N, C-alpha and C positions, 0 to 999 in steps of 0.2 A: 502493500500499500504506501503510495506517495503521499506526502504531505500535501500537494496541491487538491489531493483527494478530498482530503478530511479538514483543510484549513477552515473552511467556512460554516462546520460544523459549530452548532451551540452546545456548550458544556453546561450539563443540568445536575445538579446535585441530587440524587435520590432521597437521602436521609431528611433533607431541607424542602426539598421542591422549587428550589430558586436555582435561577439561570447565571451563570458566569461570562456572559460572554461567548465568542466564538473563538478556535483555536488559535487563529490571527492575532489576537490579543495575548497574546501568553508567549512566555518564554521556554524553550525545553531543555533540560538538563541532561546530558548523554555520558554514559560509561568512555571514558578514553580507550578504554584496551580494546572493546568490540564493536562499540560504537552504538550500542543501544540504548532506549529512552530510558532514563531513571526516574524521572520526575516531571512533573507542567507546574509552572510557577504561574500561580493567576493573581491578576490585580486584583488588589481589595477594593472593594467601594463601599462607602460610608452614605448612608442615605442624610440628607438634609434637607427636609423639608419635601417638595414632591421629586427631586431631581436626586439624582445619585452623581457622586464627586468620586473621582479616583484618587486614592492616598498612595503612598509611598511604600507601604508594606505590600507585600503576597501572600499568598494561600499556597504552600508548598504541596503539591499533590502528588502522591508515590504513583507512577505509571499501574504499580499492582490494584491500585483503587479504582481503576476503571472497570465499571462491568459490562460494558456492552458500546460500542461504537457501532449505531446504525445508520440508516438513511440520511437521516437529518440532524441526530444530537449524538453528543459523549455523553453519556450516562458514569457517574463517579459516585461510590458512596463515602461520604466525609465521614464516619461515625467516629473514627479512631482518630480524626484530624486535630487540630489546632493545640 
């Protein structure tokens, strides 16, 4: 699978039912030895009134927490994050 095929997919937290933007909005952490994706860094958004504002904080999502990469979204389980 190529990044160009999954970059526009929405990232959804199964535990909280919340959206975290698209994969294009993230940073990927790779293993130096084999190039495998180890984690996804998702921008943390803080609500301020009806608008969301990006902060300088990131949520580190281990690749192993991804439950499903579907046709329209990437679903992850956040129970053991934070």
